[in-house]
All heavy atoms as an XYZ file, in Angstrom:
922
protein
N       1.794     -3.993     17.408
C       1.374     -4.743     16.304
C       1.524     -4.096     15.029
O       1.393     -2.836     15.006
C      -0.170     -5.081     16.554
C      -0.750     -5.891     15.529
S      -2.291     -6.657     16.036
C      -2.287     -8.142     15.115
N       1.793     -4.863     13.955
C       1.928     -4.217     12.720
C       0.664     -4.257     11.993
O      -0.090     -5.235     11.986
C       3.045     -4.905     11.903
C       4.465     -4.631     12.475
C       5.553     -5.094     11.542
O       5.347     -6.159     10.801
N       6.664     -4.550     11.531
N       0.459     -3.113     11.203
C      -0.770     -3.018     10.317
C      -0.303     -2.552      8.932
O       0.481     -1.658      8.801
C      -1.686     -1.996     10.877
C      -2.271     -2.360     12.164
C      -1.699     -2.042     13.443
C      -3.520     -3.037     12.238
C      -2.278     -2.403     14.612
C      -4.110     -3.370     13.477
C      -3.465     -3.071     14.595
O      -4.033     -3.457     15.775
N      -0.790     -3.287      7.896
C      -0.517     -2.966      6.557
C      -1.588     -2.060      6.020
O      -2.809     -2.376      6.100
C      -0.433     -4.265      5.704
C      -0.066     -4.007      4.224
S       1.557     -3.585      3.953
C       2.354     -5.084      4.269
N      -1.216     -0.879      5.480
C      -2.208      0.044      4.774
C      -2.013     -0.027      3.352
O      -0.959      0.401      2.803
C      -1.925      1.459      5.378
N      -2.975     -0.634      2.666
C      -2.799     -0.886      1.258
C      -3.521      0.203      0.499
O      -4.722      0.414      0.798
C      -3.497     -2.307      0.905
C      -2.860     -3.498      1.623
C      -3.720     -4.700      1.540
C      -1.422     -3.778      1.063
N      -2.833      0.823     -0.467
C      -3.331      1.982     -1.026
C      -3.899      1.610     -2.464
O      -3.180      1.187     -3.288
C      -2.329      3.048     -1.162
C      -1.691      3.393      0.083
C      -2.876      4.292     -1.876
C      -0.398      4.117      0.110
N      -5.198      1.812     -2.654
C      -5.863      1.537     -3.892
C      -6.344      2.786     -4.588
O      -6.897      3.657     -3.963
C      -7.118      0.656     -3.717
C      -6.721     -0.798     -3.259
C      -6.716     -1.058     -1.894
C      -6.508     -1.760     -4.080
C      -6.472     -2.341     -1.436
C      -6.178     -3.001     -3.703
C      -6.099     -3.318     -2.350
O      -5.764     -4.595     -1.909
N      -5.967      2.966     -5.803
C      -6.405      4.164     -6.541
C      -6.577      3.886     -7.997
O      -6.167      2.830     -8.517
C      -5.513      5.332     -6.286
O      -4.220      4.966     -6.818
N      -7.162      4.892     -8.731
C      -7.353      4.752    -10.166
C      -6.072      5.093    -10.851
O      -5.686      6.323    -10.853
C      -8.460      5.782    -10.561
C      -8.825      5.635    -12.016
O      -8.021      5.224    -12.816
O     -10.017      6.057    -12.423
N      -5.390      4.213    -11.462
C      -4.126      4.513    -12.151
C      -4.241      5.548    -13.271
O      -3.344      6.355    -13.453
C      -3.527      3.253    -12.820
C      -3.018      2.279    -11.763
C      -2.340      1.125    -12.324
O      -2.919      0.486    -13.343
O      -1.266      0.657    -11.942
N      -5.332      5.611    -13.970
C      -5.526      6.587    -15.024
C      -5.721      7.974    -14.455
O      -5.104      8.937    -14.998
C      -6.875      6.200    -15.800
C      -6.648      5.046    -16.677
C      -7.882      4.755    -17.495
O      -8.690      5.681    -17.808
O      -8.093      3.496    -17.777
N      -6.280      8.087    -13.235
C      -6.340      9.394    -12.655
C      -4.958      9.979    -12.246
O      -4.629     11.070    -12.514
C      -7.308      9.399    -11.371
C      -7.407     10.662    -10.689
C      -8.314     10.587     -9.500
N      -8.645     11.794     -8.935
C      -7.815     12.502     -8.079
N      -6.676     12.009     -7.807
N      -8.112     13.649     -7.571
N      -4.141      9.007    -11.741
C      -2.755      9.427    -11.288
C      -1.961      9.834    -12.520
O      -1.288     10.766    -12.523
C      -2.146      8.259    -10.516
C      -0.669      8.534    -10.147
C       0.410      8.042    -10.686
C      -0.264      9.419     -9.119
N       1.533      8.476    -10.100
C       1.159      9.416     -9.054
C      -0.940     10.189     -8.170
C       1.943     10.034     -8.211
C      -0.143     10.877     -7.211
C       1.296     10.866     -7.268
N      -2.017      8.957    -13.593
C      -1.317      9.358    -14.813
C      -1.742     10.571    -15.434
O      -0.928     11.237    -16.074
C      -1.457      8.202    -15.857
N      -2.981     10.974    -15.228
C      -3.491     12.242    -15.837
C      -3.187     13.506    -15.086
O      -3.476     14.522    -15.519
N      -2.573     13.395    -13.907
C      -2.193     14.518    -13.182
C      -1.092     15.310    -13.877
O      -0.302     14.692    -14.518
C      -1.682     14.159    -11.754
C      -2.736     13.568    -10.805
C      -1.989     13.155     -9.402
C      -3.865     14.538    -10.461
N      -1.132     16.585    -13.705
C      -0.035     17.429    -14.173
C       1.174     17.171    -13.294
O       1.131     16.651    -12.313
C      -0.373     18.942    -14.047
O      -0.380     19.321    -12.711
N       2.398     17.460    -13.909
C       3.596     17.263    -13.160
C       3.566     18.075    -11.845
O       4.061     17.587    -10.797
C       4.815     17.741    -14.000
C       5.156     16.854    -15.169
O       4.632     15.716    -15.168
O       5.816     17.323    -16.123
N       2.954     19.329    -11.871
C       2.856     20.047    -10.622
C       1.983     19.351     -9.649
O       2.427     19.292     -8.420
C       2.254     21.426    -10.968
C       2.156     22.331     -9.825
C       1.649     23.691    -10.317
O       2.346     24.512    -10.897
O       0.464     23.932    -10.007
N       0.845     18.888    -10.030
C      -0.054     18.170     -9.058
C       0.552     16.867     -8.511
O       0.562     16.510     -7.369
C      -1.436     17.840     -9.729
C      -2.233     19.093     -9.905
O      -1.948     20.094     -9.282
O      -3.201     18.980    -10.762
N       1.380     16.154     -9.428
C       1.938     14.879     -8.998
C       3.140     15.216     -7.982
O       3.222     14.516     -6.979
C       2.548     14.161    -10.181
C       2.993     12.699     -9.811
C       3.440     11.914    -11.059
N       2.376     11.700    -11.872
C       2.171     12.249    -13.091
N       3.135     13.143    -13.566
N       1.135     11.979    -13.885
N       3.894     16.299     -8.256
C       4.920     16.643     -7.220
C       4.387     17.069     -5.948
O       4.934     16.769     -4.918
C       5.776     17.680     -7.842
C       6.718     17.250     -8.965
C       7.643     16.101     -8.515
O       8.252     16.112     -7.420
O       7.786     15.123     -9.311
N       3.203     17.833     -6.001
C       2.561     18.137     -4.751
C       2.054     16.943     -3.975
O       2.202     16.948     -2.763
C       1.346     19.071     -5.066
N       1.574     15.916     -4.601
C       1.171     14.742     -3.977
C       2.347     14.070     -3.366
O       2.299     13.530     -2.181
C       0.454     13.837     -4.918
N       3.457     13.885     -4.089
C       4.717     13.295     -3.513
C       5.176     14.100     -2.300
O       5.717     13.492     -1.354
C       5.768     13.190     -4.625
C       5.648     12.012     -5.536
C       5.816     12.224     -6.962
C       5.382     10.758     -5.049
C       5.704     11.152     -7.832
C       5.282      9.729     -5.988
C       5.403      9.913     -7.322
O       5.249      8.877     -8.261
N       5.066     15.366     -2.417
C       5.417     16.191     -1.170
C       4.559     15.810      0.011
O       5.135     15.629      1.176
N       3.284     15.576     -0.165
C       2.426     15.152      0.895
C       2.765     13.877      1.472
O       2.742     13.540      2.618
C       0.965     15.289      0.542
C       0.578     16.679      0.262
C      -0.898     16.822     -0.165
N      -1.743     16.366      0.849
C      -2.917     15.748      0.641
N      -3.308     15.481     -0.630
N      -3.685     15.290      1.568
N       3.098     12.874      0.549
C       3.627     11.559      0.933
C       4.805     11.683      1.752
O       5.055     10.970      2.766
C       3.782     10.637     -0.206
C       2.521      9.956     -0.681
C       1.761     10.413     -1.833
C       1.998      8.835      0.026
C       0.573      9.793     -2.243
C       0.800      8.193     -0.458
C       0.199      8.689     -1.528
O      -1.069      8.108     -2.014
N       5.780     12.501      1.307
C       7.032     12.678      1.996
C       6.773     13.245      3.462
O       7.471     12.802      4.380
N       5.847     14.157      3.552
C       5.494     14.748      4.926
C       4.933     13.603      5.799
O       5.332     13.521      6.971
C       4.521     15.850      4.818
N       4.085     12.733      5.275
C       3.540     11.684      6.045
C       4.653     10.703      6.528
O       4.662     10.303      7.670
C       2.526     10.860      5.220
C       2.030      9.592      5.750
C       1.214      9.862      7.095
C       1.122      8.830      4.878
N       5.542     10.393      5.599
C       6.704      9.496      5.943
C       7.578     10.152      7.093
O       7.893      9.521      8.063
C       7.637      9.278      4.708
C       8.904      8.515      5.108
C       6.834      8.329      3.741
N       7.817     11.430      6.927
C       8.643     12.095      8.079
C       7.842     12.111      9.309
O       8.440     11.821     10.374
C       8.998     13.505      7.618
C       9.998     13.593      6.493
C      10.501     14.964      6.202
N       9.428     15.850      5.660
C       9.013     15.947      4.427
N       9.605     15.119      3.463
N       8.013     16.719      4.035
N       6.573     12.353      9.360
C       5.770     12.327     10.561
C       5.733     10.981     11.189
O       5.871     10.815     12.416
C       4.370     12.873     10.294
C       4.267     14.370      9.955
O       5.335     15.026     10.148
O       3.253     14.840      9.538
N       5.537      9.994     10.321
C       5.346      8.582     10.824
C       6.677      8.064     11.412
O       6.791      7.427     12.394
C       4.826      7.667      9.760
N       7.809      8.415     10.647
C       9.176      8.115     11.237
C       9.369      8.738     12.595
O       9.837      8.210     13.558
C      10.258      8.497     10.260
C      10.261      7.568      9.038
C      11.259      7.988      8.005
O      11.583      9.230      7.960
O      11.757      7.174      7.203
N       9.019     10.042     12.622
C       9.258     10.763     13.958
C       8.434     10.216     15.103
O       8.894     10.256     16.237
C       8.979     12.250     13.724
N       7.294      9.685     14.726
C       6.379      9.084     15.746
C       6.805      7.641     16.098
O       6.247      7.041     17.029
C       4.959      9.108     15.293
N       7.743      7.117     15.320
C       8.231      5.784     15.510
C       7.182      4.721     15.083
O       7.303      3.618     15.573
N       6.297      5.001     14.148
C       5.352      4.027     13.769
C       5.569      3.457     12.282
O       4.914      2.533     11.927
C       3.875      4.520     13.865
C       3.541      4.886     15.204
C       3.615      5.650     12.934
N       6.493      4.026     11.571
C       6.687      3.620     10.248
C       7.639      2.412     10.196
O       8.775      2.567     10.547
C       7.231      4.736      9.373
C       7.380      4.370      7.853
C       5.995      4.128      7.254
C       7.989      5.524      7.130
N       7.207      1.292      9.772
C       7.964      0.089      9.621
C       8.351     -0.204      8.148
O       9.204     -1.110      7.893
C       7.221     -1.129     10.269
N       7.802      0.470      7.220
C       8.107      0.257      5.828
C       7.009      0.847      4.937
O       6.008      1.345      5.398
N       7.307      0.822      3.609
C       6.347      1.385      2.635
C       7.042      1.621      1.319
O       8.232      1.962      1.314
N       6.301      1.532      0.279
C       6.787      1.810     -1.012
C       5.623      1.992     -2.014
O       4.524      1.475     -1.877
C       7.603      0.635     -1.655
C       8.915      0.444     -0.991
N      10.010      1.336     -1.162
C       9.320     -0.335     -0.043
C      10.989      1.008     -0.422
N      10.688     -0.045      0.255
N       5.859      2.813     -3.088
C       5.004      2.917     -4.143
C       5.196      1.666     -4.996
O       6.395      1.243     -5.177
C       5.269      4.152     -4.959
C       4.436      4.432     -6.150
C       4.702      5.690     -6.924
O       5.696      6.361     -6.527
O       4.059      5.892     -7.889
N       4.213      1.091     -5.661
C       4.349     -0.002     -6.614
C       4.335      0.611     -8.013
O       3.764      1.576     -8.377
C       3.188     -0.966     -6.359
C       3.175     -1.573     -4.987
C       1.964     -2.514     -4.912
C       4.422     -2.239     -4.654
N       4.968     -0.199     -8.924
C       4.891      0.113    -10.332
C       3.508     -0.106    -10.880
O       2.617     -0.673    -10.208
N       3.118      0.332    -12.070
C       1.838      0.294    -12.593
C       1.409     -1.162    -12.868
O       2.395     -2.080    -13.109
C       1.859      1.023    -13.889
C       3.303      1.109    -14.252
C       4.118      1.033    -13.007
N       0.103     -1.468    -12.882
C      -0.253     -2.835    -13.061
C       0.065     -3.371    -14.410
O       0.262     -4.623    -14.550
C      -1.852     -2.987    -12.965
O      -2.480     -2.052    -13.868
C      -2.300     -2.609    -11.538
N       0.339     -2.583    -15.408
C       0.727     -2.999    -16.783
C       2.102     -3.705    -16.595
O       2.513     -4.472    -17.492
C       0.772     -1.958    -17.740
C       1.868     -0.941    -17.589
C       1.808      0.129    -18.703
N       2.771      1.232    -18.373
C       2.540      2.212    -17.578
N       1.428      2.413    -17.093
N       3.444      3.097    -17.377
N       2.863     -3.508    -15.601
C       4.124     -4.150    -15.393
C       4.072     -5.293    -14.465
O       5.112     -5.952    -14.167
C       5.197     -3.161    -14.810
C       5.493     -2.009    -15.826
O       5.314     -2.192    -17.020
N       5.954     -0.910    -15.363
N       2.966     -5.721    -14.046
C       2.764     -6.821    -13.149
C       2.899     -8.117    -13.840
O       2.674     -8.321    -15.013
C       1.311     -6.742    -12.502
N       3.313     -9.192    -13.092
C       3.344    -10.533    -13.511
C       2.573    -11.343    -12.522
O       2.808    -11.143    -11.353
C       4.799    -11.059    -13.629
O       5.450    -10.216    -14.554
C       4.841    -12.504    -14.148
N       1.633    -12.135    -12.971
C       0.867    -13.023    -12.049
C       1.267    -14.514    -12.182
O       1.478    -15.038    -13.256
C      -0.621    -12.835    -12.453
O      -1.022    -11.506    -12.318
C      -1.539    -13.649    -11.481
N       1.447    -15.097    -11.078
C       1.845    -16.545    -10.965
C       0.757    -17.347    -10.327
O       0.279    -16.959     -9.228
C       3.120    -16.713    -10.169
C       3.589    -18.180    -10.058
C       4.270    -15.831    -10.847
N       0.402    -18.451    -10.930
C      -0.602    -19.377    -10.372
C       0.004    -20.687    -10.468
O       0.594    -21.093    -11.483
C      -1.897    -19.333    -11.118
C      -2.687    -18.091    -11.038
C      -3.944    -18.150    -11.986
N      -4.765    -17.000    -11.846
C      -4.574    -15.922    -12.593
N      -3.611    -15.743    -13.452
N      -5.369    -14.856    -12.430
N      -0.120    -21.523     -9.396
C       0.358    -22.920     -9.444
C      -0.804    -23.852     -9.387
O      -1.676    -23.721     -8.489
C       1.352    -23.219     -8.341
C       1.740    -24.706     -8.245
C       2.549    -22.332     -8.332
N      -0.873    -24.714    -10.474
C      -2.049    -25.629    -10.512
C      -1.399    -26.985    -10.725
O      -0.770    -27.384    -11.761
C      -2.933    -25.273    -11.767
C      -3.544    -23.929    -11.736
C      -4.577    -23.782    -10.625
N      -5.232    -22.539    -10.657
C      -4.839    -21.435     -9.900
N      -3.808    -21.541     -9.136
N      -5.497    -20.324     -9.973
N      -1.503    -27.804     -9.689
C      -0.852    -29.052     -9.646
C       0.672    -28.907     -9.698
O       1.205    -28.237     -8.800
N       1.308    -29.478    -10.627
C       2.740    -29.384    -10.736
C       3.142    -28.226    -11.760
O       4.313    -28.130    -12.039
C       3.319    -30.689    -11.269
C       3.210    -31.822    -10.201
O       3.105    -31.424     -9.030
O       3.152    -32.976    -10.576
N       2.179    -27.477    -12.287
C       2.524    -26.515    -13.276
C       2.337    -25.120    -12.772
O       1.362    -24.714    -12.121
C       1.523    -26.704    -14.440
C       1.831    -25.849    -15.658
C       0.811    -26.118    -16.776
O      -0.020    -26.953    -16.689
O       0.980    -25.416    -17.877
N       3.346    -24.320    -12.999
C       3.328    -22.856    -12.742
C       2.825    -22.111    -14.002
O       3.443    -22.270    -15.087
C       4.737    -22.289    -12.355
O       5.109    -22.873    -11.191
N       1.847    -21.318    -13.818
C       1.210    -20.570    -14.901
C       1.572    -19.066    -14.686
O       1.109    -18.555    -13.677
C      -0.298    -20.705    -15.001
C      -0.797    -22.185    -14.995
C      -2.332    -22.213    -14.810
C      -0.418    -22.876    -16.295
N       2.301    -18.562    -15.608
C       2.851    -17.136    -15.441
C       2.281    -16.341    -16.576
O       2.239    -16.644    -17.754
C       4.381    -17.092    -15.531
C       4.868    -15.690    -15.381
C       5.016    -18.007    -14.457
N       1.526    -15.180    -16.141
C       0.907    -14.323    -17.220
C       1.341    -12.882    -16.913
O       1.596    -12.531    -15.770
C      -0.618    -14.476    -17.110
O      -0.966    -14.098    -15.881
C      -1.113    -15.801    -17.549
N       1.497    -12.120    -18.037
C       1.740    -10.764    -17.874
C       0.473    -10.043    -17.435
O      -0.677    -10.282    -17.839
C       2.173    -10.085    -19.177
C       3.568    -10.616    -19.506
O       4.351    -11.037    -18.661
O       3.885    -10.637    -20.778
N       0.664     -9.029    -16.498
C      -0.517     -8.199    -16.131
C      -0.943     -8.565    -14.718
O      -0.482     -9.541    -14.119
N      -1.890     -7.832    -14.235
C      -2.454     -7.973    -12.887
C      -3.335     -9.144    -12.710
O      -3.782     -9.807    -13.759
C      -3.251     -6.706    -12.631
C      -3.709     -6.324    -14.011
C      -2.558     -6.743    -14.969
N      -3.582     -9.493    -11.480
C      -4.490    -10.697    -11.110
C      -5.928    -10.524    -11.786
O      -6.377    -11.367    -12.277
C      -4.489    -10.819     -9.631
C      -5.508    -11.793     -9.186
C      -5.381    -13.224     -9.430
C      -6.673    -11.377     -8.528
C      -6.330    -14.105     -8.981
C      -7.680    -12.310     -8.124
C      -7.488    -13.637     -8.308
O      -8.441    -14.481     -7.905
N      -6.366     -9.279    -11.611
C      -7.768     -9.014    -12.135
C      -7.830     -7.557    -12.667
O      -7.047     -6.764    -12.333
C      -8.703     -9.147    -10.958
N      -8.732     -7.319    -13.586
C      -8.998     -6.033    -14.170
C      -9.891     -5.327    -13.153
O     -10.964     -5.757    -12.906
C      -9.588     -6.116    -15.471
C      -8.678     -6.716    -16.596
C      -7.493     -5.803    -16.956
O      -7.633     -4.586    -16.887
O      -6.389     -6.426    -17.117
N      -9.344     -4.213    -12.512
C     -10.183     -3.419    -11.602
C      -9.922     -1.989    -11.904
O      -8.944     -1.636    -12.464
C      -9.667     -3.771    -10.176
C     -10.166     -5.223     -9.805
C      -8.254     -3.591     -9.985
N     -10.905     -1.146    -11.448
C     -10.709      0.232    -11.660
C      -9.709      0.816    -10.628
O      -8.885      1.645    -11.071
C     -12.079      0.878    -11.427
C     -12.026      2.392    -11.666
C     -13.370      3.071    -11.623
C     -13.247      4.561    -11.713
N     -13.039      5.119    -13.000
N      -9.777      0.322     -9.404
C      -8.788      0.860     -8.526
C      -7.824     -0.286     -8.200
O      -8.219     -1.425     -7.699
C      -9.499      1.173     -7.027
C     -10.321      2.413     -7.214
C     -11.013      2.853     -5.907
O     -11.123      1.998     -5.027
O     -11.391      4.021     -5.790
N      -6.520      0.024     -8.509
C      -5.474     -1.034     -8.408
C      -4.608     -0.706     -7.155
O      -4.573      0.484     -6.740
C      -4.638     -1.025     -9.610
N      -3.982     -1.709     -6.623
C      -3.053     -1.533     -5.537
C      -1.861     -0.762     -6.011
O      -1.129     -1.132     -7.023
C      -2.562     -2.969     -5.031
C      -1.583     -2.957     -3.836
C      -2.190     -2.184     -2.622
C      -1.233     -4.418     -3.512
N      -1.660      0.390     -5.419
C      -0.579      1.345     -5.904
C       0.607      1.440     -4.930
O       1.596      1.930     -5.396
N       0.411      0.967     -3.732
C       1.495      1.140     -2.826
C       1.053      0.695     -1.396
O      -0.149      0.311     -1.233
N       1.930      0.784     -0.414
C       1.531      0.386      0.912
C       2.541      1.101      1.941
O       3.539      1.572      1.582
C       1.717     -1.134      1.046
C       3.134     -1.525      1.035
C       3.833     -1.669      2.199
C       3.754     -1.891     -0.224
C       5.186     -2.086      2.155
C       5.040     -2.156     -0.236
C       5.817     -2.375      0.941
O       7.241     -2.758      0.896
N       1.941      1.111      3.105
C       2.700      1.539      4.340
C       2.531      0.323      5.302
O       1.584     -0.201      5.389
C       2.171      2.813      4.923
C       2.551      4.042      4.197
C       1.671      4.592      3.302
C       3.756      4.623      4.380
C       2.048      5.727      2.551
C       4.172      5.781      3.700
C       3.267      6.296      2.774
N       3.606      0.129      6.075
C       3.593     -0.764      7.148
C       3.772     -0.027      8.445
O       4.829      0.624      8.598
C       4.653     -1.877      7.037
C       4.648     -2.987      8.003
C       3.406     -3.743      8.031
C       5.892     -3.931      7.742
N       2.751      0.078      9.169
C       2.714      0.851     10.484
C       2.869     -0.059     11.729
O       2.285     -1.214     11.763
C       1.417      1.624     10.683
C       1.226      2.780      9.638
C       0.175      2.644      8.793
C       2.174      3.687      9.374
C      -0.032      3.731      7.814
C       2.091      4.694      8.502
C       0.936      4.700      7.662
N       3.635      0.326     12.649
C       3.730     -0.381     13.956
C       2.920      0.460     14.929
O       3.374      1.531     15.369
C       5.241     -0.417     14.308
C       5.421     -1.213     15.672
C       5.386     -2.680     15.477
O       5.918     -3.214     14.469
O       4.885     -3.354     16.432
N       1.763     -0.054     15.257
C       0.872      0.777     16.117
C       0.339     -0.032     17.260
O       0.313     -1.297     17.227
C      -0.367      1.207     15.306
S       0.095      2.347     13.948
N      -0.119      0.600     18.270
C      -0.633     -0.056     19.470
C      -2.039     -0.535     19.312
O      -2.459     -1.450     20.054
C      -0.643      0.983     20.725
N      -2.781     -0.048     18.339
C      -4.118     -0.453     18.102
C      -4.518     -0.229     16.712
O      -3.965      0.587     15.983
C      -5.085      0.374     18.991
O      -5.101      1.734     18.586
N      -5.681     -0.848     16.314
C      -6.257     -0.626     14.983
C      -6.664      0.811     14.878
O      -6.470      1.411     13.797
C      -7.448     -1.534     14.780
C      -8.294     -1.324     13.493
C      -7.337     -1.576     12.237
C      -9.425     -2.307     13.434
N      -7.203      1.363     15.936
C      -7.610      2.792     15.838
C      -6.470      3.717     15.455
O      -6.534      4.613     14.620
C      -8.249      3.263     17.133
C      -9.603      2.678     17.318
O     -10.223      2.188     16.385
O     -10.062      2.713     18.518
N      -5.260      3.517     16.044
C      -4.039      4.297     15.733
C      -3.664      4.104     14.281
O      -3.347      4.957     13.550
C      -2.924      3.919     16.685
C      -1.707      4.791     16.383
C      -0.540      4.266     17.322
O      -0.600      3.399     18.024
O       0.498      5.099     17.111
N      -3.692      2.816     13.803
C      -3.360      2.520     12.428
C      -4.305      3.187     11.503
O      -3.849      3.795     10.447
C      -3.379      0.975     12.257
N      -5.600      3.213     11.765
C      -6.609      3.868     10.950
C      -6.397      5.349     10.911
O      -6.471      5.961      9.860
C      -8.040      3.491     11.403
C      -9.065      4.382     10.785
C      -8.337      2.097     11.198
N      -5.992      5.924     12.003
C      -5.635      7.373     12.016
C      -4.504      7.698     11.062
O      -4.528      8.667     10.427
C      -5.345      7.812     13.486
C      -6.507      7.932     14.339
O      -7.666      7.878     13.864
O      -6.268      8.042     15.638
N      -3.410      6.854     11.081
C      -2.295      7.116     10.235
C      -2.740      6.830      8.740
O      -2.404      7.596      7.805
C      -1.168      6.166     10.499
C      -0.382      6.673     11.637
C      -0.424      6.292     13.001
C       0.559      7.806     11.660
N       0.397      7.027     13.801
C       1.003      7.972     12.989
C       0.991      8.652     10.673
C       1.843      8.942     13.285
C       1.908      9.650     10.958
C       2.338      9.826     12.316
N      -3.608      5.814      8.500
C      -4.018      5.517      7.137
C      -4.893      6.583      6.566
O      -4.760      6.955      5.364
C      -4.854      4.218      7.141
N      -5.577      7.355      7.445
C      -6.448      8.397      6.979
C      -5.618      9.625      6.559
O      -6.016     10.433      5.779
C      -7.374      8.876      8.081
N      -4.300      9.635      6.934
C      -3.407     10.671      6.494
C      -2.744     10.439      5.161
O      -2.055     11.254      4.581
C      -2.341     10.943      7.567
C      -2.955     11.466      8.866
C      -1.897     11.639      9.890
N      -0.987     12.592      9.562
C       0.096     12.957     10.270
N       0.283     12.415     11.435
N       0.959     13.852      9.890
N      -2.933      9.210      4.597
C      -2.311      8.877      3.340
C      -3.066      9.624      2.225
O      -4.356      9.515      2.123
C      -2.442      7.415      3.095
C      -1.575      6.561      4.161
C      -1.952      6.991      1.724
C      -1.782      5.096      4.162
N      -2.402     10.476      1.421
C      -3.045     11.120      0.422
C      -3.958     10.466     -0.556
O      -4.965     10.974     -0.990
C      -1.910     11.870     -0.311
C      -0.822     12.015      0.642
C      -0.950     10.735      1.448
N      -3.588      9.171     -0.874
C      -4.406      8.335     -1.736
C      -5.755      8.143     -1.204
O      -6.646      7.665     -1.973
N      -5.945      8.208      0.054
C      -7.347      7.902      0.638
C      -8.295      9.035      0.184
O      -9.466      8.732      0.274
C      -7.210      7.873      2.242
N      -7.812     10.169     -0.278
C      -8.733     11.239     -0.683
C      -9.370     10.947     -1.983
O     -10.450     11.532     -2.334
C      -7.993     12.540     -0.755
C      -7.512     12.925      0.593
C      -6.602     14.130      0.632
O      -6.440     14.751     -0.477
O      -6.004     14.423      1.633
N      -8.824     10.101     -2.826
C      -9.406      9.835     -4.161
C      -9.489      8.356     -4.453
O     -10.172      7.928     -5.448
C      -8.567     10.461     -5.311
C      -7.170     10.090     -5.268
N      -6.664      8.995     -5.787
C      -6.108     10.796     -4.738
C      -5.385      8.958     -5.673
N      -4.940      9.972     -5.088
N      -9.045      7.583     -3.518
C      -9.174      6.046     -3.670
C      -9.567      5.518     -2.363
O     -10.463      6.029     -1.725
N      -8.874      4.423     -2.005
C      -9.197      3.739     -0.726
C      -7.944      3.229     -0.059
O      -7.006      2.870     -0.763
C     -10.237      2.576     -0.943
N      -7.953      3.137      1.204
C      -6.810      2.487      1.964
C      -7.395      1.443      2.780
O      -8.206      1.662      3.676
C      -6.086      3.587      2.752
C      -4.890      2.830      3.594
C      -5.459      4.681      1.931
N      -6.955      0.254      2.583
C      -7.359     -0.930      3.340
C      -6.344     -1.155      4.413
O      -5.185     -1.260      4.126
C      -7.498     -2.148      2.471
C      -7.857     -3.438      3.068
C      -7.949     -4.623      2.073
O      -7.771     -4.420      0.870
O      -8.138     -5.729      2.516
N      -6.875     -1.272      5.673
C      -5.929     -1.486      6.828
C      -6.143     -2.888      7.323
O      -7.244     -3.345      7.590
C      -6.152     -0.503      7.863
C      -5.277     -0.721      9.087
C      -5.946      0.951      7.326
N      -5.088     -3.680      7.329
C      -5.164     -5.034      7.894
C      -3.990     -5.357      8.905
O      -2.798     -4.962      8.649
C      -4.961     -6.113      6.807
C      -6.098     -6.227      5.832
C      -5.889     -7.479      5.038
N      -6.346     -7.356      3.690
C      -6.189     -8.271      2.713
N      -5.517     -9.345      3.011
N      -6.685     -8.032      1.525
N      -4.366     -6.101      9.957
C      -3.264     -6.475     10.854
C      -2.419     -7.512     10.141
O      -2.824     -8.336      9.344
C      -3.911     -7.140     12.043
C      -5.334     -7.363     11.626
C      -5.673     -6.468     10.480
N      -1.101     -7.499     10.455
C      -0.179     -8.516      9.941
C      -0.333     -9.743     10.808
O      -0.271     -9.600     12.011
C       1.289     -7.916      9.898
C       2.232     -8.973      9.479
C       1.374     -6.676      8.933
N      -0.536    -10.749     10.127
C      -0.612    -12.072     10.923
C       0.740    -12.472     11.578
O       1.790    -12.408     10.926
C      -1.062    -13.211      9.923
C      -1.079    -14.512     10.559
N      -2.032    -14.901     11.583
C      -0.158    -15.575     10.576
C      -1.812    -16.109     11.880
N      -0.700    -16.528     11.395
N       0.590    -12.712     12.795
C       1.769    -13.336     13.467
C       1.487    -14.666     13.920
O       0.521    -14.939     14.635
C       1.993    -12.374     14.784
C       3.243    -12.849     15.561
C       2.260    -10.948     14.331
N       2.387    -15.632     13.588
C       2.263    -16.999     13.968
C       2.666    -17.060     15.395
O       3.804    -16.645     15.794
C       3.231    -17.844     13.104
C       3.080    -19.343     13.382
O       2.798    -19.711     14.510
O       3.361    -20.167     12.376
N       1.774    -17.550     16.329
C       2.158    -17.626     17.720
C       3.460    -18.407     18.037
O       4.064    -18.095     18.986
C       0.857    -18.347     18.356
C      -0.168    -18.223     17.311
C       0.459    -18.133     16.010
N       3.706    -19.480     17.247
C       4.984    -20.249     17.455
C       6.232    -19.378     17.127
O       7.137    -19.393     17.834
C       4.958    -21.546     16.682
C       3.866    -22.449     17.126
C       3.961    -23.799     16.465
O       4.942    -24.094     15.748
O       2.941    -24.463     16.416
N       6.105    -18.597     16.057
C       7.251    -17.746     15.626
C       7.397    -16.556     16.644
O       8.530    -16.082     16.883
C       7.005    -17.132     14.248
C       7.246    -18.205     13.176
C       7.072    -17.588     11.785
O       7.034    -16.429     11.648
O       6.913    -18.386     10.870
N       6.282    -16.075     17.222
C       6.307    -14.961     18.184
C       7.065    -15.326     19.415
O       7.656    -14.473     20.173
C       4.946    -14.493     18.471
N       7.108    -16.653     19.754
C       7.835    -17.099     20.982
C       9.344    -17.140     20.840
O      10.094    -17.217     21.802
C       7.252    -18.473     21.374
C       5.894    -18.413     21.844
C       5.367    -19.865     22.063
O       6.155    -20.841     22.093
N       4.050    -19.964     22.332
N       9.777    -17.080     19.514
C      11.255    -17.175     19.308
C      11.962    -15.892     19.681
O      11.627    -14.855     19.798
C      11.530    -17.453     17.800
C      11.009    -18.800     17.322
C      11.264    -18.939     15.850
C      11.479    -19.954     18.081
């Protein structure tokens, strides 16, 4: 089963890191990616751009409303994700706990919905 690990953190904290600290964090993310690939559980993942570059789309009736910026003003914003292929939620949580962002933010783990009709194809 696939599990999405959504990484939430304070963008200002990340932006305030020294170049050395940021490179160290990227090194830890790289190690996680290598370990997850070697274990055969990494199905995908990416860092997201900052919320200031977000565009939000809402459809109301026949009208699409497009605004610059994130959906909501929050202290901890979605900054990236990993997609893990794991046998259980417990295994996915173990991998999520290894994400460096969990140490100063939060990582939300959710199973990916599978449509039973599509699963039969």
